[in-house]
NUDREN-358545 format. One record per residue (C-alpha): residue in one letter; x, y, z. Coordinates in Angstrom, 2 decimals, padded with zeros to 5 digits, m for minus. Last residue first. Layout:
% NUDREN-358545
+--------+---------+---------+---------+
! residu !       u !       v !       w !
+--------+---------+---------+---------+
!      A !       X !       Y !       Z !
...
+--------+---------+---------+---------+
% end
This chain:
% NUDREN-358545
+--------+---------+---------+---------+
! residu !       u !       v !       w !
+--------+---------+---------+---------+
!      X ! m084.59 !  043.50 !  046.90 !
!      X ! m081.05 !  044.80 !  046.50 !
!      X ! m079.01 !  045.85 !  049.47 !
!      X ! m076.97 !  049.00 !  048.83 !
!      X ! m073.45 !  048.33 !  047.56 !
!      X ! m070.59 !  048.54 !  050.08 !
!      X ! m070.34 !  044.77 !  050.53 !
!      X ! m069.96 !  044.12 !  046.80 !
!      X ! m066.98 !  046.49 !  046.71 !
!      X ! m067.36 !  049.16 !  044.11 !
!      X ! m064.37 !  050.21 !  042.03 !
!      X ! m064.50 !  053.82 !  040.91 !
!      X ! m063.31 !  055.15 !  037.60 !
!      X ! m062.41 !  058.64 !  036.50 !
!      X ! m061.52 !  058.99 !  032.85 !
!      X ! m058.27 !  059.49 !  030.90 !
!      X ! m056.27 !  056.87 !  032.77 !
!      X ! m058.68 !  054.07 !  031.89 !
!      X ! m058.15 !  054.51 !  028.16 !
!      X ! m054.37 !  054.11 !  028.37 !
!      X ! m051.88 !  056.79 !  027.52 !
!      X ! m048.38 !  055.51 !  027.00 !
!      X ! m045.68 !  057.78 !  028.33 !
!      X ! m042.59 !  057.63 !  026.14 !
!      X ! m039.29 !  057.28 !  027.92 !
!      X ! m036.29 !  058.49 !  025.97 !
!      X ! m033.08 !  056.54 !  026.33 !
!      X ! m029.95 !  058.37 !  025.39 !
!      X ! m028.49 !  058.44 !  021.90 !
!      X ! m025.01 !  057.37 !  022.95 !
!      X ! m022.41 !  058.59 !  020.55 !
!      X ! m020.52 !  056.46 !  018.06 !
!      X ! m017.26 !  058.09 !  017.09 !
!      X ! m015.88 !  056.77 !  013.79 !
!      X ! m019.16 !  055.48 !  012.45 !
!      X ! m018.76 !  052.20 !  010.56 !
!      X ! m018.59 !  051.84 !  006.81 !
!      X ! m018.85 !  048.37 !  005.29 !
!      X ! m016.87 !  047.62 !  002.11 !
!      X ! m013.74 !  046.59 !  004.01 !
!      X ! m015.53 !  043.87 !  005.96 !
!      X ! m015.91 !  041.64 !  002.90 !
!      X ! m012.40 !  042.42 !  001.69 !
!      X ! m010.98 !  041.44 !  005.07 !
!      X ! m012.94 !  038.18 !  004.99 !
!      X ! m011.61 !  037.39 !  001.54 !
!      X ! m008.03 !  038.13 !  002.56 !
!      X ! m008.26 !  035.96 !  005.68 !
!      X ! m009.71 !  033.12 !  003.62 !
!      X ! m006.90 !  033.47 !  001.06 !
!      X ! m004.23 !  033.44 !  003.75 !
!      X ! m005.77 !  030.45 !  005.48 !
!      X ! m006.03 !  028.47 !  002.23 !
!      X ! m002.44 !  029.29 !  001.26 !
!      X ! m001.22 !  028.08 !  004.66 !
!      X ! m003.26 !  024.88 !  004.40 !
!      X ! m001.85 !  024.13 !  000.96 !
!      X !  001.72 !  025.08 !  001.95 !
!      X !  001.59 !  022.73 !  004.94 !
!      X ! m000.11 !  019.90 !  003.09 !
!      X !  002.48 !  019.69 !  000.32 !
!      X !  004.77 !  017.14 !  002.01 !
!      X !  001.90 !  014.91 !  003.08 !
!      X !  002.40 !  012.15 !  000.50 !
!      X !  000.26 !  009.22 !  001.61 !
!      X !  002.30 !  006.01 !  001.54 !
!      X !  001.51 !  003.37 ! m001.05 !
!      X !  000.00 !  000.00 !  000.00 !
+--------+---------+---------+---------+
% end
């Protein structure tokens, strides 16, 4: 059974890594990122709900007048 020739594996793997690194760099090169990102600050927005705009009263069953 013939021996597997592994003498070229190092240069093949090295060339593959260099080409992958170059491709990834070219992919990221076309994106533009802001140089100084500033915090926008969190703004709280008050949600108005229907029950806040009108007066409501909760009646306890014990406080209601007796019904006949």
